[in-house]
C-alpha atoms as one frame of an Amber mdcrd trajectory, in Angstrom:
protein
  -6.283 -23.150   9.012  -6.203 -19.865  10.897  -8.305 -19.820  14.048 -11.679
 -18.167  13.396 -11.577 -16.382  16.747  -8.224 -14.831  15.852  -9.642 -13.578
  12.557 -12.663 -12.069  14.278 -10.512 -10.406  16.918  -7.648  -9.141  14.768
  -8.621  -8.833  11.097  -9.718  -5.607   9.456 -13.514  -5.469   9.898 -14.023
  -4.197   6.347 -13.074  -7.646   5.016 -15.383 -10.617   5.310 -13.870 -13.486
   7.339 -14.053 -15.745   4.271 -11.921 -13.285   2.285  -9.397 -13.055   5.134
  -9.128 -16.850   5.248  -8.593 -17.041   1.473  -6.052 -14.232   1.578  -3.925
 -15.870   4.272  -4.268 -19.326   2.707  -3.070 -18.058  -0.686  -0.554 -15.385
   0.277   0.283 -15.850   3.948   2.085 -18.280   6.235   1.031 -20.373   9.249
   4.244 -19.291  10.994   4.055 -15.843  12.664   7.862 -15.637  12.529   8.098
 -16.485   8.828  10.423 -14.116   6.965  10.651 -14.332   3.173  13.451 -12.440
   1.450  13.545 -11.841  -2.309  16.044 -10.154  -4.564  14.129  -9.409  -7.741
  12.400 -12.675  -8.648  14.901 -14.783  -6.738  14.185 -16.095  -3.237  17.133
 -15.515  -0.915  17.842 -18.394   1.457  17.972 -17.098   5.034  18.092 -18.834
   8.438  14.659 -19.609   9.842  14.106 -17.396  12.890  12.976 -19.116  16.083
  12.334 -16.023  18.199  10.790 -12.593  17.508  14.205 -11.032  18.124  15.826
 -13.206  15.462  13.034 -12.396  13.018  13.399  -8.651  13.590  17.180  -8.837
  13.199  16.776 -10.728   9.918  14.286  -8.170   8.639  16.531  -5.238   9.567
  19.515  -6.872   7.867  17.647  -7.079   4.568  15.492  -3.946   4.519  16.612
  -1.531   1.837  18.529  -4.216  -0.052  15.868  -6.855  -0.664  12.105  -7.295
  -0.585  11.073  -8.635   2.812   7.735 -10.231   3.727   6.957 -11.221   7.281
   4.489 -13.051   9.485   1.103 -14.659   9.016   0.031 -12.233   6.287   3.526
 -11.979   4.759   3.290  -8.245   5.321   5.674  -6.102   3.209   8.040  -4.986
   5.961   9.344  -1.943   4.103   5.980  -0.185   3.664   6.026   3.206   5.369
   9.562   2.698   6.681  12.472   4.920   5.686  15.147   3.154   7.720  15.439
  -0.159   9.556  15.428   1.561  12.944  11.756   2.443  12.421  10.746  -1.215
  12.299   8.401  -2.166  15.128   8.002  -5.604  16.781   4.319  -5.481  15.752
   5.169  -7.174  12.445   5.962 -10.482  14.171   3.139 -10.372  16.733   0.358
 -12.600  15.302  -2.681 -10.431  16.026  -1.010  -7.160  15.061   0.425  -8.700
  11.904  -3.049  -9.869  10.920  -4.482  -6.414  11.598  -1.754  -4.627   9.631
  -1.820  -7.132   6.791  -5.581  -7.303   6.349  -5.909  -3.512   6.555  -3.389
  -3.092   3.736  -4.842  -5.990   1.747  -8.309  -4.453   2.096  -7.021  -1.381
   0.248  -5.447  -3.567  -2.435  -8.708  -5.496  -2.783 -10.672  -2.245  -3.186
  -8.259  -1.014  -5.868  -8.663  -4.240  -7.844 -12.412  -4.361  -7.269 -12.799
  -0.791  -8.542 -10.936  -1.721 -11.741 -13.484  -4.507 -12.256 -16.337  -2.068
 -11.667 -16.995  -3.138  -8.066 -18.757  -6.357  -9.108 -21.137  -8.283  -6.884
 -21.689 -11.339  -9.096 -20.347 -14.479  -7.449 -18.760 -15.706 -10.667 -16.562
 -12.574 -10.900 -15.417 -12.307  -7.280 -12.936 -15.229  -7.483 -11.104 -13.434
 -10.309 -11.026 -10.224  -8.254  -9.630 -12.182  -5.322  -6.964 -13.881  -7.443
  -5.830 -10.571  -8.936  -5.806  -8.939  -5.493  -3.580 -11.720  -4.146  -1.203
 -11.353  -7.103  -1.141  -7.590  -6.523  -0.318  -8.238  -2.861   2.498 -10.590
  -3.776   4.020  -8.357  -6.466   3.106  -4.934  -5.111   1.587  -3.908  -8.442
  -1.730  -4.023 -10.292  -2.003  -2.745 -13.850   1.219  -0.789 -13.389   0.115
   0.873 -10.146   2.145   0.480  -6.945  -0.778  -0.648  -4.798   0.859  -0.180
  -1.401   1.540   3.512  -2.069  -1.587   4.249  -4.103  -4.437   6.358  -2.757
  -7.586   4.698  -1.545 -10.150   4.406  -4.368 -12.244   7.573  -4.366  -9.610
   9.723  -2.668  -7.795  10.757  -5.841 -10.472  13.294  -6.863 -10.646  14.736
  -3.353  -6.870  15.153  -3.276  -6.843  16.954  -6.625  -9.669  19.300  -5.595
  -7.976  20.134  -2.303  -4.733  20.910  -4.125  -6.520  23.114  -6.646  -8.279
  25.048  -3.875  -5.002  25.664  -2.069  -3.501  27.148  -5.240  -6.224  29.789
  -5.720  -4.718  33.279  -5.105  -6.172  35.270  -2.247  -7.830  38.623  -3.009
  -5.363  41.491  -2.686  -6.111  45.078  -1.695  -3.547  46.215  -4.266  -4.235
  44.567  -7.672  -1.023  45.955  -9.191   1.130  44.516  -6.414  -0.753  41.212
  -6.623  -0.191  40.937 -10.376   3.515  41.644  -9.933   3.844  38.939  -7.272
   1.982  36.459  -9.461   4.227  37.159 -12.436   7.345  36.744 -10.302   6.106
  33.422  -8.920   5.289  32.214 -12.429   8.782  33.064 -13.669  10.333  31.225
 -10.711   8.335  28.052 -11.333   9.026  28.148 -15.051  12.775  28.327 -14.413
  12.767  25.453 -11.900  11.026  22.262 -13.117  11.334  20.770  -9.619   8.808
  23.322  -8.390   6.269  22.584 -11.096   2.924  21.289  -9.922   2.116  17.626
 -10.449  -1.223  15.851 -10.696  -1.576  12.102 -10.267  -4.693  10.589 -11.779
  -5.322   6.928 -11.058  -8.885   6.916 -12.382  -7.776   5.198 -15.575  -6.126
   2.228 -13.897  -6.132  -0.752 -16.220  -7.975   1.031 -19.013  -5.834  -0.762
 -21.578  -6.103  -4.175 -20.001
């Protein structure tokens, strides 16, 4: 079992210690140097690293080609990384791995909990926890890529901010302003890559 003092010192404070313990017990590893490599649903056999340097080298060798999980929380090593050179030693340092992993899992847990209606009943919470762990292990919940998804509640704010930024400023010359608007509209219409896009996650799992 993970040391309680380590949880208190390193885990994301938004998660209760009991949830952190369950999370690591179900989805993590007691070995801070543990590296799990998967290709699709198949586990790739790799040498067990004995030093942080070996673990980092193993991770770098597989990033971009396979799914790599690392450390106590089995943190997804590729999250937020474009190339292997951006990988930091933090992922194999126990306390930092716990902090990174529990912070990301806390977001996953909130996404799942929101889908359930943010329940407080004790009989429902185990199901939320189980689904959150599965989402952590697979990277998906109800078709949503949970590691890249917005925090629950931020989607509306993002859409409003985007809409505000698209409002045209008042022009001293209405004729010139109308001409510019028409030109911009024609340009967007001819180039689908410049078309605006809205992402709405509020209906996550509506068909479940």
